[in-house]
C-alpha positions as CSV (number, residue, x, y, z in Angstrom):
1,X,0.1,0.1,0.2
2,X,2.8,2.3,0.7
3,X,4.4,1.7,-2.8
4,X,0.9,2.7,-4.5
5,X,0.7,5.8,-2.3
6,X,4.4,6.9,-3.2
7,X,3.8,6.2,-7.1
8,X,0.6,8.1,-6.7
9,X,2.5,11.3,-5.1
10,X,4.9,10.8,-7.8
11,X,2.4,11.1,-10.6
12,X,1.0,14.1,-8.8
13,X,4.7,15.8,-8.5
14,X,5.5,14.8,-12.0
15,X,2.1,16.5,-13.4
16,X,3.3,20.0,-12.0
17,X,6.8,19.4,-13.5
18,X,5.0,18.9,-16.9
19,X,5.8,22.4,-19.2
20,X,1.9,22.2,-19.9
21,X,1.2,22.8,-16.1
22,X,4.0,24.4,-14.9
23,X,3.6,27.6,-16.4
24,X,0.5,29.0,-14.5
25,X,2.3,28.1,-11.1
26,X,5.7,29.4,-11.8
27,X,6.9,32.9,-10.6
28,X,7.1,34.8,-14.0
29,X,9.9,37.2,-12.6
30,X,12.1,34.0,-11.8
31,X,12.0,33.4,-15.6
32,X,12.5,36.7,-16.5
33,X,15.1,38.3,-14.0
34,X,17.5,35.4,-14.3
35,X,20.7,36.7,-12.2
36,X,24.3,35.7,-11.6
37,X,26.3,37.2,-9.1
38,X,30.4,36.6,-9.0
39,X,33.3,38.4,-7.7
40,X,35.9,40.2,-9.9
41,X,38.7,42.6,-8.9
42,X,37.2,43.7,-5.4
43,X,33.7,44.1,-6.6
44,X,30.5,42.3,-7.1
45,X,29.3,41.8,-10.6
46,X,25.6,41.3,-11.3
47,X,24.5,40.1,-14.4
48,X,20.8,40.0,-14.8
49,X,18.8,38.9,-17.9
50,X,15.9,41.1,-19.0
51,X,15.0,39.9,-22.7
52,X,12.6,42.1,-24.5
53,X,13.1,45.3,-22.4
54,X,14.7,48.6,-23.5
55,X,17.0,50.6,-21.3
56,X,14.5,53.1,-20.5
57,X,12.3,50.2,-19.0
58,X,14.8,49.5,-16.4
59,X,15.3,51.7,-12.9
60,X,17.9,51.0,-10.3
61,X,17.1,52.2,-6.7
62,X,19.4,52.2,-3.8
63,X,17.6,52.9,-0.5
64,X,18.5,51.9,3.0
65,X,21.4,49.5,1.7
66,X,19.0,47.5,-0.6
67,X,19.6,47.8,-4.4
68,X,16.4,47.3,-6.1
69,X,15.9,46.7,-9.8
70,X,12.4,47.3,-11.6
71,X,11.5,46.6,-14.9
72,X,8.2,47.9,-16.4
73,X,6.8,47.1,-20.0
74,X,3.7,48.2,-21.6
75,X,3.2,46.9,-25.0
76,X,0.2,47.3,-27.5
77,X,0.0,45.3,-30.9
78,X,-2.8,46.1,-33.3
79,X,-3.8,44.8,-36.5
80,X,-6.0,46.8,-39.2
81,X,-7.6,45.6,-42.3
82,X,-7.2,47.6,-45.5
83,X,-9.8,50.2,-44.5
84,X,-8.0,50.9,-41.3
85,X,-10.4,49.1,-39.1
86,X,-9.1,47.2,-36.0
87,X,-9.3,43.8,-36.4
88,X,-7.4,42.3,-33.5
89,X,-5.7,44.5,-30.8
90,X,-3.5,43.1,-27.6
91,X,-2.4,45.0,-24.6
92,X,0.5,43.6,-22.3
93,X,1.7,45.5,-19.1
94,X,4.2,43.9,-17.1
95,X,6.6,44.7,-14.1
96,X,9.1,42.8,-12.2
97,X,11.6,43.6,-9.5
98,X,14.4,42.2,-7.3
99,X,16.3,43.7,-4.4
100,X,19.7,43.0,-3.1
101,X,21.3,44.1,0.1
102,X,24.5,45.9,-1.0
103,X,25.5,47.4,2.5
104,X,24.6,50.8,4.3
105,X,28.2,52.4,3.1
106,X,27.3,51.9,-0.4
107,X,26.2,55.1,-2.5
108,X,24.8,55.4,-5.9
109,X,27.9,56.9,-7.0
110,X,29.8,53.4,-6.1
111,X,27.5,51.4,-8.4
112,X,28.1,51.2,-12.2
113,X,25.6,49.9,-14.5
114,X,25.1,49.3,-18.2
115,X,22.6,47.5,-20.6
116,X,23.6,45.8,-23.8
117,X,21.6,43.0,-25.8
118,X,19.1,42.2,-22.9
119,X,21.5,42.0,-20.0
120,X,21.9,44.5,-17.3
121,X,25.4,44.5,-15.9
122,X,26.1,46.0,-12.5
123,X,29.4,46.5,-10.6
124,X,29.3,46.9,-6.8
125,X,32.6,47.3,-4.7
126,X,32.9,44.9,-2.1
127,X,34.2,47.4,0.3
128,X,33.7,51.2,0.0
129,X,36.6,53.3,1.2
130,X,35.3,55.9,3.5
131,X,37.0,59.2,3.3
132,X,38.6,60.2,6.4
133,X,38.0,63.9,7.5
134,X,41.2,65.6,8.2
135,X,41.3,67.3,11.9
136,X,40.1,71.0,11.6
137,X,41.4,73.3,14.1
138,X,39.0,75.6,15.8
139,X,39.7,79.0,16.2
140,X,39.5,80.3,19.9
141,X,38.8,84.0,20.2
């Protein structure tokens, strides 16, 4: 009986692995914002895939030590006949975002970003050099 239950459970689990069933149950941002993070020359390098997005669709925001990448896209497709009447019209609006903790000492000026061929590249220093203030003498009157 235990083996019968196990194979029924496996069938149920396998059903959700089938591409036909998996789409509605998957997180769409995990498919769009595939991210690789690695170290290089004292910096963290983040490579994020954003296929179909333009540079203007992507925003990077740094707040309270968290770097948040947001991508928004609005798309309209319209098919018209020879007379200019609309035969078919589709609209798509989508938004996705991911956040990474980069530390409280990192500022916007420390982060380098570029976008090419559907891939966002971010370079974040591992350690931010804090500028030490020189002691200043206070004039006593």
